[in-house]
Every structure is written in C-alpha cells, then in structure tokens.
N, C-alpha and C positions, 0 to 999 in steps of 0.2 A: 588258324581260323579255317573252318570248312563250311562250304555252302550245302553240304549234304542234307541237313535237316530241312532247309528250304526246298530243295529239289524233291525230297521225299514227300513232303506235304503237297507240293504242286502236282506231282505225278499221281499221288493217291486221289486228290480231289478231281483231277482230270478224268481218271479212269472211272471214278464213282459217278461224276456228272454225265459222262457219255455212256455209262452202262457198258463199258468194255473191259477187257482184261489184257495183260501183256501179250497174250497169244494173238490178239487182233492186229498186232503191229509187226512189221519186219524188223524195225530197229527202234530202240528208245535211247536217244542221245542226250548227253549232258555236256556242259561246257568243258571246263578244265577242272574236274574234281581231283584228278590225279589218281594214283593207285590206291592210296589210303582213303581218300574221299569216296571213290567208287565202291570200295569194299564197304565202307560205312553206310553209303546210300542203300546198297542191297540188304545189309543187315537191318537197318532201320525199317525199311519197307516190309521185310519178312517178319520181324519181331513185333513191330507196332501195329501193322495193318494186314498181316498175312498175305502179302503180295510178293510174288517172286518174279523179279525182272532179270535175273542173272543170265538167262539164255538170250535175252533180247538187248541188254544194255551194252552200249559202247560209250566211252568217254572221248570226246574230240581231242583233248590234250594228249591222251594216251595213243590216239591214232596218228598224231603228228610226230611226237617225240619217241625216241628209242631210249627207254629208261635204263636199259642195260649198258648202252654205249655213251649216253649223254647224262651229265650231272645236272638234271633239270628239276629234280624233286617233283613238284606239282606241275611243272611245265611253264605255262604262260597265262595270259589273260583268257578268262573263260569266254568273253564275247569275241575276242580275236580268234581263238581256237574254233569256236562254233562257226563263225563266218568263213574261215578258211576251209574247214572240212565240208561245210554245206555247199559252198560255191564251187569247190574244186572236185568234189567226189560224190556227194550225196545227190545233188540236183541232177547230175548226168544219169545216175542209176535210176532215179525216179522217172526221168524223161524217157529212157529206153525201156521202161517196164520191168527192169530187174528188181526194183523195189516198188511196192504199192502204197504202203502207209508207214510214215516215220513220225514219231513223236519226239519233239525236241524240247528239252527242259533246260533253257539257258539260265545261268546263275550270275549273280553279281552282288556287289556291296553297296549299301546305302551310306555313302561317305558324307561326312559333315565335319567341318573344321571345329565346330563346337564339341562334338562327340570326341574327336581325337584329342583336343586340348584338355578336356576334362577327364581323360583316361577311361572313358566309357567303352564298352564293347561296340563293335561295328556290326549292325544288323545286316543279315543277308536276305536276298530276295531271289525268287525264281519265277519265270513265266513259261508257259507251255505254248507251243505252236504245233499244229498238226499239218504235215505235208503229205499230199496224195499224189501218186504218180499216174503216168499214162497207161494206156491199155495195149501197148504194142506187144 
C-alpha cells in the first residue's frame, strides 16, 4: 500500500490553487512514503501533471531512518514521522530564517473495520499545510 497517489493529487491541487510551482518552496515534505513511495510520488507528478518536485522533495521517514543500516523498509507512521521531523528539525530552520516556505503533504489511511473485514482496499488521504518562516 502506498499513499503516493493521494500525496500527488494533494500537491498538484495545492500548487494549482495557489498558482505556485515547486520552485516557490524551500522544501516539499511528505510523511513516510519511504524510498519506493517517494520515487513513485515524483514519477506520478511528472508523468500525470508535468510537475517536477524532485529537487525540493524530502520524505520525513527517509530523514529519520537510515535505510542502508536499518531494516525499516518504509520506516514508520507517516503522521509520527511528519510530527517528529517538523517539531525537531523544520520548525527551528523556519524560525531562524534558514527556510522560508515549506509545503507539507502528510498522508494517512482511512481505516474502517468494515473495509478490512470485507477485504476491501484501504483508501489513502493526504492534506497539505504551508509553513512560512521568519525573516531573520
């Protein structure tokens, strides 16, 4: 299961609605898509919408875990990885002016006992948050 299609659609919609491009942001962060999901996200945006975020995109899970030394596959919880990276690393960089604009596309699953019990697929969701930094 990957949340990449949900993240791709959210990022595309956000950029379209705000009339911005990836170049307008210092970072475009996702939760924990992992290596495979991050690659898929960039490919989806490029092929489906002609949007290249590869130079701006970082995945919070990939920022926490060392996939060469740890057997974590996709890492951990997208919301946990986002919260950890944002509160420990990104907010400080925004506050000191090192970063000016960060787009965060957090992802998650719409879990339901009915869906799981009936063998249905689990839909994914993504929401975007724009964080702006100080002028130091």
